[in-house]
C-alpha positions as CSV (number, residue, x, y, z in Angstrom):
1,X,15.5,40.2,-114.2
2,X,14.3,38.6,-111.0
3,X,15.6,35.6,-109.1
4,X,13.0,36.1,-106.5
5,X,11.8,32.7,-105.6
6,X,8.3,33.5,-106.9
7,X,7.2,32.0,-110.2
8,X,6.3,34.3,-113.0
9,X,2.7,35.4,-112.8
10,X,2.3,34.4,-109.1
11,X,1.5,36.9,-106.5
12,X,4.3,37.6,-104.0
13,X,4.7,39.5,-100.8
14,X,6.3,42.4,-102.6
15,X,3.4,42.9,-105.1
16,X,2.2,46.5,-104.8
17,X,5.2,47.6,-102.8
18,X,6.4,51.0,-104.0
19,X,9.7,52.6,-103.3
20,X,10.4,56.3,-102.7
21,X,13.6,58.3,-103.1
22,X,14.4,61.2,-100.8
23,X,17.2,63.7,-101.0
24,X,19.5,63.6,-97.9
25,X,22.3,66.1,-98.6
26,X,24.6,67.0,-101.4
27,X,24.6,64.2,-104.0
28,X,23.3,61.6,-101.5
29,X,19.8,60.2,-101.6
30,X,17.9,57.5,-99.7
31,X,15.6,54.9,-101.3
32,X,13.0,53.5,-98.9
33,X,10.2,51.0,-98.9
34,X,7.0,51.3,-96.8
35,X,7.9,50.7,-93.2
36,X,11.4,52.0,-93.6
37,X,13.3,48.7,-93.7
38,X,16.5,48.1,-95.5
39,X,17.1,51.8,-96.4
40,X,19.3,52.3,-99.4
41,X,22.0,54.9,-99.7
42,X,22.5,56.4,-103.2
43,X,25.4,58.6,-104.4
44,X,24.8,60.1,-107.8
45,X,27.0,62.0,-110.2
46,X,28.2,62.0,-113.8
47,X,30.8,59.3,-113.2
48,X,28.2,56.8,-112.0
49,X,26.0,55.8,-109.1
50,X,27.1,54.0,-105.9
51,X,24.5,52.1,-103.8
52,X,24.6,51.1,-100.2
53,X,22.6,47.8,-100.0
54,X,20.2,46.3,-102.4
55,X,16.9,45.4,-100.7
56,X,15.0,42.2,-101.6
57,X,15.4,40.7,-105.1
58,X,11.8,41.3,-106.2
59,X,12.3,45.0,-105.7
60,X,15.3,45.3,-108.0
61,X,13.5,46.8,-110.9
62,X,11.8,49.3,-108.6
63,X,15.1,50.2,-107.0
64,X,16.6,50.9,-110.4
65,X,13.6,53.0,-111.4
66,X,13.8,55.0,-108.2
67,X,17.4,55.8,-108.9
68,X,16.6,56.9,-112.4
69,X,14.2,59.5,-110.9
70,X,17.3,61.5,-109.8
71,X,20.1,60.3,-112.1
72,X,20.6,58.9,-115.7
73,X,24.1,57.7,-114.8
74,X,24.9,54.0,-114.7
75,X,24.8,52.2,-111.4
76,X,28.4,51.0,-111.0
77,X,29.1,50.1,-107.4
78,X,27.2,48.4,-104.5
79,X,28.4,48.2,-100.9
80,X,26.7,45.6,-98.6
81,X,26.5,46.7,-95.0
82,X,25.9,43.1,-93.8
83,X,24.5,39.7,-94.8
84,X,20.7,39.9,-94.1
85,X,18.4,39.4,-97.0
86,X,16.7,42.8,-97.0
87,X,20.2,44.3,-97.6
88,X,21.7,41.8,-100.1
89,X,18.7,40.2,-101.8
90,X,19.0,42.3,-104.9
91,X,22.7,41.6,-105.3
92,X,22.3,39.0,-108.1
93,X,20.0,41.2,-110.2
94,X,22.3,44.2,-109.9
95,X,25.4,42.1,-110.7
96,X,23.7,41.0,-113.9
97,X,23.5,44.7,-114.8
98,X,27.3,44.9,-114.4
99,X,27.3,46.4,-110.9
100,X,30.5,45.6,-108.9
101,X,29.7,44.4,-105.3
102,X,31.8,45.2,-102.3
103,X,31.6,44.0,-98.7
104,X,33.7,43.2,-95.6
105,X,35.6,39.9,-95.6
106,X,33.3,38.6,-92.8
107,X,30.2,39.4,-94.8
108,X,31.4,37.5,-97.9
109,X,32.1,34.5,-95.6
110,X,28.5,34.5,-94.6
111,X,27.5,34.3,-98.3
112,X,29.5,31.0,-98.4
113,X,27.6,29.3,-95.6
114,X,25.1,26.6,-96.5
115,X,22.2,28.5,-95.1
116,X,21.6,32.2,-94.3
117,X,20.0,33.0,-91.0
118,X,17.4,35.7,-90.3
119,X,17.2,36.7,-86.6
120,X,13.6,37.8,-86.1
121,X,10.9,35.8,-84.5
122,X,13.4,33.5,-82.8
123,X,15.5,33.0,-85.9
124,X,14.9,31.2,-89.2
125,X,17.1,29.9,-92.0
126,X,16.9,30.6,-95.7
127,X,18.8,29.1,-98.6
128,X,22.3,30.3,-99.3
129,X,22.4,33.6,-101.3
130,X,23.0,33.0,-105.0
131,X,26.6,32.7,-106.0
132,X,26.2,35.4,-108.6
133,X,25.2,37.9,-105.9
134,X,28.4,37.4,-103.8
135,X,30.6,40.4,-103.2
136,X,33.5,40.5,-105.7
137,X,35.7,42.9,-103.8
138,X,36.3,42.6,-100.0
139,X,38.2,44.6,-97.4
140,X,39.4,43.8,-93.9
141,X,39.3,47.3,-92.5
142,X,38.4,50.2,-94.8
143,X,38.0,51.0,-98.5
144,X,37.6,54.3,-100.3
145,X,35.7,55.1,-103.5
146,X,36.8,58.2,-105.5
147,X,33.8,59.0,-107.5
148,X,32.0,62.1,-108.7
149,X,34.6,64.3,-107.1
150,X,34.0,62.7,-103.7
151,X,35.8,60.3,-101.4
152,X,33.3,57.8,-100.0
153,X,34.7,55.8,-97.1
154,X,33.4,52.4,-96.1
155,X,34.8,50.8,-93.0
156,X,34.2,47.9,-90.6
157,X,32.3,48.7,-87.4
158,X,32.8,46.7,-84.1
159,X,30.9,43.4,-84.1
160,X,27.4,44.7,-83.3
161,X,24.4,43.7,-85.5
162,X,26.7,41.1,-87.2
163,X,30.5,40.7,-87.4
164,X,30.7,42.2,-90.8
165,X,28.8,45.5,-90.3
166,X,30.0,48.3,-92.5
167,X,29.5,52.0,-92.0
168,X,29.6,54.3,-95.0
169,X,30.5,57.9,-94.8
170,X,30.0,60.5,-97.5
171,X,32.2,63.5,-96.3
172,X,31.1,66.0,-98.9
173,X,27.5,65.6,-98.0
174,X,28.3,64.8,-94.3
175,X,26.0,61.7,-94.4
176,X,26.5,58.5,-92.5
177,X,24.8,55.2,-93.5
178,X,25.0,52.9,-90.5
179,X,23.3,49.8,-91.8
180,X,21.3,47.9,-89.2
181,X,23.6,48.8,-86.3
182,X,21.3,51.8,-85.9
183,X,17.6,51.8,-86.3
184,X,14.8,54.0,-85.1
185,X,11.9,51.5,-85.3
186,X,12.9,48.9,-82.8
187,X,15.4,47.8,-80.1
188,X,18.8,46.8,-81.6
189,X,18.9,43.5,-83.2
190,X,22.0,41.7,-82.1
191,X,22.3,38.7,-84.4
192,X,24.4,36.3,-82.3
193,X,24.5,33.7,-85.0
194,X,26.1,36.1,-87.4
195,X,28.6,37.4,-84.9
196,X,26.7,40.3,-83.3
197,X,27.5,41.4,-79.7
198,X,26.1,43.8,-77.2
199,X,29.5,45.2,-76.4
200,X,30.2,45.8,-80.0
201,X,26.8,47.5,-80.5
202,X,27.7,50.0,-77.8
203,X,31.2,50.6,-79.3
204,X,29.9,51.0,-82.8
205,X,27.3,53.6,-81.8
206,X,30.0,55.4,-79.7
207,X,32.1,55.5,-82.9
208,X,29.3,56.8,-85.0
209,X,28.4,59.5,-82.5
210,X,32.0,60.6,-82.2
211,X,32.2,60.9,-86.0
212,X,29.0,62.8,-86.4
213,X,28.8,66.6,-86.1
214,X,25.8,68.8,-85.4
215,X,24.7,68.8,-89.0
216,X,25.5,65.2,-89.9
217,X,22.6,63.4,-91.6
218,X,22.2,59.7,-90.6
219,X,20.5,57.0,-92.7
220,X,19.3,54.3,-90.4
221,X,19.2,50.7,-91.6
222,X,15.6,50.7,-90.5
223,X,13.7,54.0,-89.9
224,X,11.1,56.2,-91.5
225,X,13.2,59.4,-91.8
226,X,16.7,60.8,-91.9
227,X,18.0,61.6,-88.4
228,X,21.1,62.9,-86.8
229,X,23.5,62.8,-83.8
230,X,20.8,63.4,-81.3
231,X,18.7,60.4,-82.3
232,X,21.8,58.2,-82.1
233,X,22.6,59.5,-78.6
234,X,19.1,58.7,-77.5
235,X,19.3,55.2,-78.9
236,X,22.6,54.5,-77.2
237,X,21.4,56.0,-73.9
238,X,18.5,53.6,-74.0
239,X,20.8,50.6,-74.6
240,X,23.1,51.6,-71.8
241,X,20.2,52.1,-69.3
242,X,18.7,48.7,-70.1
243,X,22.2,47.1,-69.9
244,X,22.9,48.7,-66.5
245,X,19.5,47.7,-65.1
246,X,19.9,44.1,-66.2
247,X,23.5,44.0,-64.9
248,X,22.2,45.0,-61.4
249,X,19.6,42.3,-61.6
250,X,22.2,39.6,-62.5
251,X,24.4,40.8,-59.7
252,X,21.4,40.4,-57.4
253,X,21.1,36.8,-58.6
254,X,17.9,37.2,-60.7
255,X,17.2,34.6,-63.3
256,X,15.9,35.5,-66.8
257,X,12.2,35.1,-66.0
258,X,12.6,37.4,-63.0
259,X,14.5,40.0,-65.2
260,X,11.7,39.8,-67.8
261,X,9.0,40.3,-65.2
262,X,10.9,43.3,-63.9
263,X,10.5,45.0,-67.3
264,X,13.8,46.9,-67.6
265,X,12.6,48.3,-70.9
266,X,9.3,49.6,-69.6
267,X,10.2,53.3,-70.1
268,X,11.2,52.5,-73.8
269,X,8.6,50.0,-75.0
270,X,6.3,52.7,-76.5
271,X,9.1,54.0,-78.7
272,X,11.2,51.0,-79.6
273,X,9.1,48.0,-78.6
274,X,6.3,48.0,-81.1
275,X,7.9,46.4,-84.2
276,X,6.5,42.9,-84.9
277,X,9.2,40.3,-84.6
278,X,11.6,42.2,-82.4
279,X,10.4,43.5,-79.1
280,X,11.7,43.6,-75.5
281,X,11.0,39.8,-75.4
282,X,13.7,39.4,-78.0
283,X,16.1,42.1,-76.9
284,X,16.2,41.6,-73.1
285,X,17.3,37.9,-73.1
286,X,20.2,38.8,-75.4
287,X,21.3,41.5,-73.0
288,X,20.9,39.1,-70.1
289,X,23.1,36.4,-71.6
290,X,25.6,38.8,-73.1
291,X,26.2,40.1,-69.6
292,X,26.8,36.7,-68.2
293,X,23.4,35.8,-66.9
294,X,22.7,32.1,-66.5
295,X,19.5,30.1,-66.0
296,X,16.1,30.7,-67.4
297,X,13.9,30.1,-64.4
298,X,14.1,31.2,-60.8
299,X,14.3,28.6,-58.1
300,X,10.9,27.8,-56.7
């Protein structure tokens, strides 16, 4: 079943990785790997299963097995929230099972580029995702799924993590899946190469918070647990505070090295700055340049 890039019989980085499935609300579940990255939304019911994202290719069998723990129904639909490999890597394997893949127009365009870029650790490139894993159905604004007596709504968010970020809302269960626009394990990753923006990140979180009620359950793209409106508000407040601090420093003529030395994220590093590959050293420069800062070094 795998198109994993690891020869049969060879050990790979996903050997021994086990997936868990957790009930969120109503007919919605979350599948999670250790560390809480690439969290999967799952809608179950007698008419079939809908997935939000597909993890990495070597985990496809385990993803299917996790879903079977809560439903014997066929997996019929898959929505990709954006282009990154931990969210689309299993597409090809699921497509071979007959699963129909949906994504925003911009996300499909990213599938067609010669290389796919991963933003962590300064950025790296990977081969183009397999043609068989490309989204088959795309939308330019919103799309609804009428399945298992529910209307699931998938819609484009402002350009934040990427320019094709999709939010998925399950009204009956009052569950929001926000892809990687919202995470509880690190500072926001604004993937400039794939069209992400600071302004859009703030707008997208504003939109999600406005949608959410006091009992709304939120599946973060990266996070160890189901959260709610309060956690989104805290995440946004942190971003706004860092933005405002950096903007004042830019207005005062500070160069990037001076801004970094001033540590505008100091109050937040213990909570959001501990994930390897994306810390304040990655987040603050993006904020600086997105706000119009120029120059890396102060005049000596």
